[in-house]
C-alpha positions as CSV (number, residue, x, y, z in Angstrom):
1,M,0.0,0.0,0.0
2,A,1.3,3.4,-0.9
3,F,2.2,6.0,1.8
4,E,-0.6,8.3,2.8
5,F,0.5,11.9,2.7
6,T,-1.6,14.4,4.7
7,D,-1.5,18.2,5.4
8,T,0.0,17.3,8.7
9,N,2.9,15.0,7.6
10,F,3.7,16.4,4.2
11,Q,6.6,18.6,5.3
12,E,8.3,15.8,7.1
13,S,7.5,12.9,4.8
14,A,7.8,14.6,1.4
15,L,9.6,17.9,1.5
16,D,12.3,16.9,4.1
17,S,13.0,13.5,2.4
18,D,16.4,12.9,0.9
19,K,14.8,10.5,-1.6
20,L,12.8,11.0,-4.7
21,V,9.1,11.6,-3.7
22,V,6.2,10.7,-5.9
23,V,2.8,12.2,-4.8
24,D,-0.5,11.1,-6.4
25,F,-3.2,13.7,-5.7
26,W,-6.5,11.7,-5.9
27,A,-10.1,11.5,-4.6
28,E,-12.4,8.5,-3.9
29,W,-15.0,9.7,-6.4
30,C,-12.5,10.1,-9.3
31,G,-12.6,7.3,-11.9
32,P,-9.2,7.9,-13.4
33,C,-7.7,8.1,-9.9
34,R,-9.1,4.6,-9.1
35,M,-7.5,3.3,-12.4
36,I,-4.0,4.4,-11.5
37,S,-4.2,3.6,-7.7
38,P,-3.0,0.0,-8.2
39,I,0.0,1.3,-10.2
40,I,0.9,3.7,-7.4
41,D,0.7,0.8,-4.9
42,E,2.9,-1.4,-7.1
43,L,5.5,1.3,-7.5
44,S,5.6,1.9,-3.8
45,K,6.5,-1.7,-3.2
46,E,9.0,-2.0,-6.1
47,Y,10.8,1.2,-5.2
48,E,10.8,0.8,-1.4
49,G,14.0,2.2,0.0
50,K,14.8,4.1,-3.2
51,A,11.8,6.5,-3.4
52,V,8.9,7.6,-1.2
53,I,5.7,7.0,-3.2
54,G,2.3,7.9,-1.8
55,K,-1.1,9.6,-2.2
56,V,-2.8,12.7,-1.0
57,N,-6.6,12.6,-0.8
58,V,-7.6,16.1,-2.0
59,D,-10.9,16.0,-0.2
60,T,-9.3,15.7,3.2
61,N,-6.0,17.4,2.6
62,A,-6.9,20.6,0.7
63,E,-3.9,22.5,2.1
64,V,-1.3,20.5,0.2
65,A,-3.4,20.3,-2.9
66,T,-3.8,24.1,-2.9
67,K,-0.1,24.7,-2.3
68,Y,0.7,22.7,-5.5
69,G,-2.1,24.2,-7.6
70,V,-3.9,20.9,-8.1
71,R,-7.0,21.7,-10.1
72,S,-7.5,18.4,-11.9
73,I,-7.0,14.9,-10.6
74,P,-5.2,12.7,-10.8
75,T,-2.2,14.9,-10.6
76,I,1.2,13.3,-9.9
77,I,4.2,15.3,-8.9
78,L,7.7,14.3,-8.4
79,L,9.8,16.1,-5.7
80,K,13.5,16.0,-5.1
81,N,15.0,18.0,-2.2
82,G,11.6,19.6,-1.6
83,E,11.3,21.0,-5.1
84,V,8.9,19.9,-7.9
85,I,10.9,18.4,-10.7
86,E,8.0,16.8,-12.7
87,K,4.2,17.2,-12.8
88,H,1.7,15.0,-14.7
89,V,-2.0,15.7,-14.9
90,G,-4.4,12.9,-15.8
91,A,-4.2,9.1,-15.8
92,T,-1.1,7.5,-17.1
93,T,0.7,4.1,-17.3
94,K,3.2,2.5,-15.1
95,A,5.8,2.6,-17.8
96,V,5.4,6.4,-18.1
97,L,5.8,6.9,-14.4
98,E,8.8,4.6,-14.2
99,E,10.4,6.5,-17.0
100,K,9.9,9.8,-15.2
101,M,11.2,8.4,-12.0
102,A,14.3,6.8,-13.6
103,A,15.4,10.2,-14.8
104,H,15.7,11.4,-11.2
105,L,16.9,8.3,-9.3
């Protein structure tokens, strides 16, 4: 299961991490979000120890979503040293995400 980022733990778990961080902004009611959820879960297992991969529920964590200008979901951002290095809006494939991640690992 992917890590659950929240407004409360985002600074410590994402921004202060020395690893690549992949954040999936999603909501329960979002069909495309449910489509990529298993991909995010798989990546979190496969990249354990190499990257922090998790999800932010925009319905319950509006502060983080607002900070990153998330207007459409799913939105996936990659962070390195607390800075956004990639942003993808909309559903995508595992291969595309792995390619984006590989460029920064």
